[in-house]
Backbone as a printed PyTorch tensor [residue, N CA C, xyz], in Angstrom:
tensor([[[ -7.3530,  -9.8290,  -8.3220],
         [ -6.6990,  -8.5540,  -8.0660],
         [ -6.2690,  -7.9190,  -9.3780]],

        [[ -6.2010,  -6.6280,  -9.3780],
         [ -5.8230,  -5.9510, -10.6020],
         [ -4.3320,  -5.6760, -10.6840]],

        [[ -3.5490,  -5.9820,  -9.6640],
         [ -2.1050,  -5.8040,  -9.6930],
         [ -1.6610,  -4.3610,  -9.5210]],

        [[ -2.5870,  -3.4540,  -9.3450],
         [ -2.2550,  -2.0450,  -9.1860],
         [ -1.7030,  -1.8050,  -7.7880]],

        [[ -0.5910,  -1.1050,  -7.6820],
         [  0.0190,  -0.8420,  -6.3840],
         [ -0.4020,   0.5360,  -5.8880]],

        [[ -1.7170,   0.7460,  -5.7570],
         [ -2.2260,   2.0640,  -5.3950],
         [ -2.6390,   2.1530,  -3.9360]],

        [[ -2.1730,   1.2220,  -3.1020],
         [ -2.5270,   1.2690,  -1.6870],
         [ -2.0740,   2.5730,  -1.0720]],

        [[ -2.9330,   3.1780,  -0.3080],
         [ -2.5660,   4.3380,   0.4750],
         [ -2.5520,   5.6490,  -0.2740]],

        [[ -3.0380,   5.6710,  -1.5070],
         [ -2.9820,   6.9150,  -2.2540],
         [ -3.8290,   7.9900,  -1.5860]],

        [[ -5.0330,   8.2070,  -2.0120],
         [ -5.8440,   9.2920,  -1.4610],
         [ -7.0120,   8.7430,  -0.6630]],

        [[ -6.7650,   7.7910,   0.1960],
         [ -7.8410,   7.1730,   0.9500],
         [ -7.7700,   7.5660,   2.4140]],

        [[ -7.5870,   8.8490,   2.6800],
         [ -7.5260,   9.3180,   4.0490],
         [ -8.8290,   9.9630,   4.4900]],

        [[ -9.8210,   9.9310,   3.6480],
         [-11.1040,  10.5520,   3.9700],
         [-12.2180,   9.7300,   3.3410]],

        [[-13.2890,   9.4820,   4.1060],
         [-14.3600,   8.6680,   3.5420],
         [-15.2660,   9.5050,   2.6490]],

        [[-16.1150,   8.8510,   1.8470],
         [-16.9690,   9.5910,   0.9130],
         [-17.9310,  10.5610,   1.5860]],

        [[-18.2460,  10.3350,   2.8840],
         [-19.1580,  11.2330,   3.5900],
         [-18.4470,  12.4590,   4.1490]],

        [[-17.1290,  12.5450,   3.9690],
         [-16.3920,  13.7160,   4.4270],
         [-15.7970,  13.6020,   5.8110]],

        [[-15.8100,  12.4210,   6.4260],
         [-15.2420,  12.2480,   7.7530],
         [-13.7440,  11.9770,   7.6250]],

        [[-12.8860,  12.9740,   7.9310],
         [-11.4470,  12.7870,   7.7380],
         [-10.8280,  11.8140,   8.7260]],

        [[-11.5630,  11.4370,   9.7810],
         [-11.0340,  10.5120,  10.7790],
         [-11.2920,   9.0540,  10.4270]],

        [[-12.0390,   8.8040,   9.3810],
         [-12.3660,   7.4340,   9.0070],
         [-11.1280,   6.7320,   8.4490]],

        [[-10.9760,   5.4540,   8.8160],
         [ -9.8840,   4.6460,   8.2960],
         [-10.3650,   3.9290,   7.0410]],

        [[ -9.9380,   4.4090,   5.8910],
         [-10.3540,   3.8150,   4.6290],
         [ -9.1570,   3.2290,   3.9040]],

        [[ -9.4160,   2.1640,   3.1880],
         [ -8.4180,   1.5130,   2.3470],
         [ -9.0140,   1.3270,   0.9620]],

        [[ -8.1810,   1.2510,  -0.0620],
         [ -8.7200,   0.9260,  -1.3760],
         [ -8.9290,  -0.5850,  -1.4820]],

        [[ -9.9970,  -0.9960,  -2.1220],
         [-10.2380,  -2.4130,  -2.3630],
         [ -9.1240,  -2.9370,  -3.2690]],

        [[ -8.4830,  -4.0650,  -2.9210],
         [ -7.4160,  -4.5980,  -3.7600],
         [ -7.9020,  -5.0370,  -5.1410]],

        [[ -9.2070,  -5.2770,  -5.2790],
         [ -9.7380,  -5.7600,  -6.5470],
         [-10.2550,  -4.6350,  -7.4400]],

        [[-11.1080,  -3.7580,  -6.8850],
         [-11.7270,  -2.7270,  -7.7240],
         [-11.2470,  -1.3110,  -7.4200]],

        [[-10.5610,  -1.1100,  -6.2800],
         [-10.0310,   0.2040,  -5.9310],
         [-10.9850,   1.1180,  -5.1940]],

        [[-12.2110,   0.6550,  -4.9290],
         [-13.1800,   1.4850,  -4.2090],
         [-12.7150,   1.7230,  -2.7740]],

        [[-13.0170,   2.8940,  -2.2280],
         [-12.6810,   3.2040,  -0.8410],
         [-13.6060,   2.4200,   0.0750]],

        [[-13.0000,   1.6150,   0.9600],
         [-13.7880,   0.8090,   1.8910],
         [-13.2810,   1.0290,   3.3040]],

        [[-14.1440,   0.7940,   4.2810],
         [-13.7720,   0.9020,   5.6840],
         [-12.6970,  -0.1340,   6.0070]],

        [[-11.7000,   0.2580,   6.7840],
         [-10.5860,  -0.6410,   7.1050],
         [-11.0420,  -1.8780,   7.8640]],

        [[-12.1850,  -1.8230,   8.5380],
         [-12.6760,  -2.9670,   9.3050],
         [-13.6540,  -3.8350,   8.5180]],

        [[-13.9230,  -3.4800,   7.2670],
         [-14.8710,  -4.2540,   6.4620],
         [-14.3270,  -5.6460,   6.1680]],

        [[-15.2410,  -6.5930,   6.0940],
         [-14.8470,  -7.9530,   5.7240],
         [-14.8510,  -8.1410,   4.2200]],

        [[-15.6620,  -7.3490,   3.5230],
         [-15.7590,  -7.4630,   2.0720],
         [-16.0310,  -6.0860,   1.4760]],

        [[-15.6490,  -5.9050,   0.2300],
         [-15.9060,  -4.6480,  -0.4760],
         [-17.3900,  -4.5470,  -0.8080]],

        [[-18.0420,  -3.4500,  -0.4570],
         [-19.4630,  -3.3140,  -0.7700],
         [-19.7240,  -3.1310,  -2.2700]],

        [[-18.7100,  -2.7090,  -3.0280],
         [-18.9020,  -2.4910,  -4.4610],
         [-18.7700,  -3.7750,  -5.2760]],

        [[-17.6620,  -4.5290,  -5.0440],
         [-17.4140,  -5.7080,  -5.8860],
         [-17.5440,  -7.0300,  -5.1450]],

        [[-17.6010,  -6.9870,  -3.8030],
         [-17.7590,  -8.2010,  -3.0220],
         [-16.4650,  -8.9220,  -2.6960]],

        [[-15.3220,  -8.3510,  -3.0460],
         [-14.0300,  -8.9730,  -2.7650],
         [-13.8510,  -9.1130,  -1.2560]],

        [[-13.4740, -10.3060,  -0.7880],
         [-13.2540, -10.5440,   0.6380],
         [-11.8860, -10.0230,   1.0230]],

        [[-11.8380,  -9.1490,   2.0210],
         [-10.5960,  -8.5320,   2.4810],
         [ -9.9420,  -9.4530,   3.5010]],

        [[ -8.6870,  -9.8180,   3.2570],
         [ -7.9570, -10.7010,   4.1610],
         [ -7.0350,  -9.8750,   5.0570]],

        [[ -6.4940, -10.5250,   6.0770],
         [ -5.5120,  -9.8530,   6.9410],
         [ -4.2710,  -9.4820,   6.1360]],

        [[ -3.9190, -10.3120,   5.1630],
         [ -2.7650,  -9.9980,   4.3040],
         [ -3.0240,  -8.7160,   3.5070]],

        [[ -4.2500,  -8.5230,   3.0410],
         [ -4.6010,  -7.2850,   2.3240],
         [ -4.4560,  -6.0740,   3.2390]],

        [[ -4.9300,  -6.2210,   4.4790],
         [ -4.8200,  -5.1110,   5.4380],
         [ -3.3520,  -4.8010,   5.7490]],

        [[ -2.5470,  -5.8470,   5.9190],
         [ -1.1230,  -5.6440,   6.2060],
         [ -0.4320,  -4.9490,   5.0400]],

        [[ -0.7510,  -5.3460,   3.8180],
         [ -0.1570,  -4.7150,   2.6380],
         [ -0.5860,  -3.2550,   2.5420]],

        [[ -1.8410,  -2.9800,   2.8520],
         [ -2.3270,  -1.6000,   2.8090],
         [ -1.6010,  -0.7480,   3.8340]],

        [[ -1.3790,  -1.3090,   5.0160],
         [ -0.6620,  -0.5480,   6.0410],
         [  0.7690,  -0.3050,   5.6110]],

        [[  1.4380,  -1.3620,   5.1290],
         [  2.8400,  -1.2430,   4.7240],
         [  3.0070,  -0.2220,   3.6040]],

        [[  2.1350,  -0.2740,   2.6250],
         [  2.2660,   0.6170,   1.4740],
         [  1.8180,   2.0390,   1.7850]],

        [[  0.8540,   2.1890,   2.6800],
         [  0.3060,   3.5090,   2.9470],
         [  0.9110,   4.2260,   4.1290]],

        [[  1.6760,   3.5280,   4.9390],
         [  2.2200,   4.1630,   6.1290],
         [  3.5600,   4.8150,   5.8420]],

        [[  3.9120,   5.7750,   6.6640],
         [  5.2120,   6.4270,   6.5250],
         [  6.3280,   5.4220,   6.7540]],

        [[  6.1290,   4.5000,   7.6810],
         [  7.1420,   3.4780,   7.9440],
         [  7.3680,   2.6130,   6.7110]],

        [[  6.2870,   2.2270,   6.0570],
         [  6.4060,   1.4250,   4.8370],
         [  7.1570,   2.1590,   3.7430]],

        [[  6.8770,   3.4370,   3.5810],
         [  7.5720,   4.2290,   2.5570],
         [  9.0450,   4.3720,   2.8950]],

        [[  9.3710,   4.6010,   4.1670],
         [ 10.7680,   4.7290,   4.5800],
         [ 11.5080,   3.4180,   4.3380]],

        [[ 10.8630,   2.3050,   4.6640],
         [ 11.4960,   1.0100,   4.4290],
         [ 11.7590,   0.7590,   2.9480]],

        [[ 10.7990,   1.1060,   2.0940],
         [ 11.0010,   0.9220,   0.6500],
         [ 12.1470,   1.7810,   0.1470]],

        [[ 12.1970,   3.0390,   0.5680],
         [ 13.2850,   3.9370,   0.1550],
         [ 14.6170,   3.4040,   0.6680]],

        [[ 14.6360,   2.9160,   1.9030],
         [ 15.8680,   2.3560,   2.4630],
         [ 16.3720,   1.1730,   1.6640]],

        [[ 15.4710,   0.2800,   1.2840],
         [ 15.8820,  -0.8760,   0.4830],
         [ 16.3990,  -0.4510,  -0.8780]],

        [[ 15.7900,   0.5530,  -1.4870],
         [ 16.2920,   1.0600,  -2.7810],
         [ 17.6980,   1.6310,  -2.6270]],

        [[ 17.9280,   2.3800,  -1.5690],
         [ 19.2580,   2.9670,  -1.3370],
         [ 20.2870,   1.8610,  -1.1350]],

        [[ 19.9530,   0.8570,  -0.3440],
         [ 20.8770,  -0.2580,  -0.1140],
         [ 21.1470,  -0.9910,  -1.4300]],

        [[ 20.1110,  -1.2380,  -2.2000],
         [ 20.2740,  -1.9140,  -3.4890],
         [ 21.1660,  -1.1420,  -4.4410]],

        [[ 20.9590,   0.1670,  -4.5070],
         [ 21.8020,   0.9930,  -5.3850],
         [ 23.2430,   1.0290,  -4.9020]],

        [[ 23.4440,   1.0590,  -3.5830],
         [ 24.8020,   1.0520,  -3.0330],
         [ 25.5130,  -0.2570,  -3.3680]],

        [[ 24.8100,  -1.3700,  -3.2360],
         [ 25.3970,  -2.6720,  -3.5710],
         [ 25.7150,  -2.7420,  -5.0600]],

        [[ 24.7920,  -2.2790,  -5.8990],
         [ 25.0310,  -2.2830,  -7.3430],
         [ 26.2330,  -1.4060,  -7.6900]],

        [[ 26.3350,  -0.2370,  -7.0710],
         [ 27.4780,   0.6410,  -7.3120],
         [ 28.7800,   0.0060,  -6.8740]],

        [[ 28.7600,  -0.7000,  -5.7330],
         [ 29.9630,  -1.3670,  -5.2590],
         [ 30.3830,  -2.4800,  -6.2070]],

        [[ 29.4250,  -3.2240,  -6.7360],
         [ 29.7350,  -4.2740,  -7.6920],
         [ 30.3280,  -3.7200,  -8.9830]],

        [[ 29.7730,  -2.6330,  -9.4680],
         [ 30.3160,  -2.0090, -10.6810],
         [ 31.7290,  -1.5080, -10.4340]],

        [[ 31.9770,  -0.8790,  -9.3000],
         [ 33.3170,  -0.3770,  -8.9710],
         [ 34.2970,  -1.5340,  -8.8160]],

        [[ 33.8610,  -2.6430,  -8.2600],
         [ 34.7250,  -3.7990,  -8.0470],
         [ 35.1250,  -4.4420,  -9.3680]],

        [[ 34.1940,  -4.4620, -10.3430],
         [ 34.4770,  -5.0930, -11.6350],
         [ 35.3550,  -4.2380, -12.5250]],

        [[ 35.5480,  -3.0060, -12.2190],
         [ 36.3710,  -2.1240, -13.0790],
         [ 37.8060,  -2.2770, -12.7900]]])
């Protein structure tokens, strides 16, 4: 894997122009692949259920809301700790 957290960026349309296609970026090379593919046609990386779950979490509105919520909670806790130490 390349460690890039680019899941869900601009993969809402397949290369043939079908906006209804479910595409995900390959976790290894970043190529747009069908969400039901077992392997990336470009690099051959085998797509696991964990990869699909991560793509959904990172690319879905629910995943984004959860990440923002955790950041807000973290900042609130950090602010409370700073206020407590003063």
